[in-house]
C-alpha positions as CSV (number, residue, x, y, z in Angstrom):
1,M,97.3,92.4,125.9
2,I,96.1,94.2,123.0
3,K,92.7,96.0,123.6
4,F,89.2,95.5,121.5
5,L,85.9,97.5,120.8
6,A,83.2,95.9,119.3
7,D,81.5,98.2,116.8
8,E,77.6,99.1,117.3
9,N,76.6,96.4,115.2
10,F,79.4,93.6,116.1
11,N,77.5,90.2,116.6
12,N,77.1,90.0,120.7
13,Q,77.2,86.5,120.2
14,I,80.7,86.1,119.0
15,V,81.5,88.8,121.7
16,R,79.4,87.1,124.8
17,G,82.0,83.8,123.5
18,I,85.0,85.7,123.5
19,L,84.7,86.5,127.3
20,R,83.4,83.2,128.4
21,Q,85.8,81.7,127.1
22,N,88.6,83.9,128.1
23,P,86.6,86.5,130.2
24,D,91.0,88.7,130.5
25,I,90.1,89.9,126.9
26,D,89.7,93.2,127.2
27,L,86.9,93.6,124.7
28,V,84.1,96.6,125.4
29,R,81.0,97.4,122.8
30,V,79.9,100.7,121.9
31,Q,76.6,100.8,123.8
32,D,79.2,99.9,127.0
33,V,80.9,103.3,126.0
34,N,78.1,105.5,125.1
35,L,79.1,105.4,121.7
36,S,75.7,103.9,120.4
37,G,74.2,106.4,117.2
38,F,78.2,108.0,116.7
39,D,79.0,108.2,113.0
40,D,82.3,105.7,111.8
41,P,85.4,108.3,112.1
42,T,84.1,109.3,115.8
43,V,84.1,105.8,116.8
44,L,87.2,105.2,115.4
45,D,88.6,108.2,116.9
46,W,87.5,106.9,120.6
47,A,89.1,103.8,119.6
48,A,92.2,105.2,118.3
49,K,92.8,107.8,121.8
50,Q,91.7,104.3,123.6
51,E,94.1,102.4,122.1
52,R,91.5,99.7,121.2
53,I,91.5,97.3,117.9
54,V,87.8,97.7,116.4
55,L,85.7,94.7,115.3
56,T,83.5,95.0,112.7
57,H,81.1,93.4,110.0
58,D,80.9,97.0,108.1
59,V,82.3,96.8,104.7
60,A,80.7,99.6,103.9
61,T,81.9,102.3,105.4
62,M,84.3,101.7,108.2
63,I,87.5,100.0,106.3
64,T,86.7,103.4,104.1
65,F,87.0,105.3,107.1
66,A,89.9,103.6,109.0
67,Y,91.7,103.4,105.6
68,Q,91.5,107.3,105.3
69,R,92.8,107.8,109.3
70,I,96.2,105.8,108.0
71,Q,96.3,107.6,104.5
72,V,96.1,110.7,106.9
73,G,98.9,110.2,108.9
74,L,96.2,109.8,112.5
75,S,96.4,106.6,114.7
76,M,94.7,103.8,114.0
77,P,95.2,100.7,116.2
78,G,93.6,97.7,113.9
79,L,90.4,97.2,112.7
80,F,89.3,93.5,112.2
81,E,86.1,93.1,109.6
82,V,84.8,89.7,110.2
83,S,82.5,88.6,107.7
84,R,79.3,87.8,108.8
85,R,79.3,84.3,107.0
86,V,82.3,83.7,109.3
87,P,80.8,80.9,111.5
88,V,80.4,82.1,115.3
89,G,82.8,79.8,116.9
90,L,85.1,80.1,114.0
91,A,85.3,84.1,114.5
92,I,85.2,83.5,118.6
93,E,88.2,81.0,118.2
94,E,90.6,83.5,115.8
95,I,90.1,86.6,117.9
96,I,90.8,84.3,121.0
97,L,94.3,83.6,118.9
98,I,94.6,87.6,117.6
99,A,94.2,88.5,121.5
100,E,96.5,86.0,122.9
101,C,99.4,86.0,120.6
102,S,99.8,89.4,119.3
103,L,102.1,92.5,120.6
104,E,100.9,95.3,121.3
105,G,101.1,97.6,118.6
106,E,101.4,94.9,116.0
107,W,97.8,95.8,114.1
108,E,98.8,99.3,114.1
109,G,97.5,100.9,110.8
110,Q,96.3,98.0,109.3
111,V,92.8,96.6,108.3
112,R,92.3,92.8,108.1
113,F,89.7,90.3,107.0
114,L,88.4,87.4,109.0
115,P,88.8,84.7,109.4
116,L,92.7,85.0,108.3
117,R,93.6,83.1,105.6
């Protein structure tokens, strides 16, 4: 099963909803792994070393740093930007679907936006 890292400002209602509906999903928050306050490149580097897909609401900077990692050939297990306009329930459903139906490594080097279209 794939693993996730929710960045520092990711909606905790979504995190709790995912884990409530499927406690087997491997999802940690930046706060859980002592990365609070670290910059985006550091968070992305940690996620890559741990083979975790990043969940974020940060369109401004996180996506730019993810693309930079891809361009220079660094590992980037994947990044999902979840719009703050997406209803919490829909975000939970889509992330659970991704977790349950994805193959390991399937999202490597990809930046995707939720909801999936």
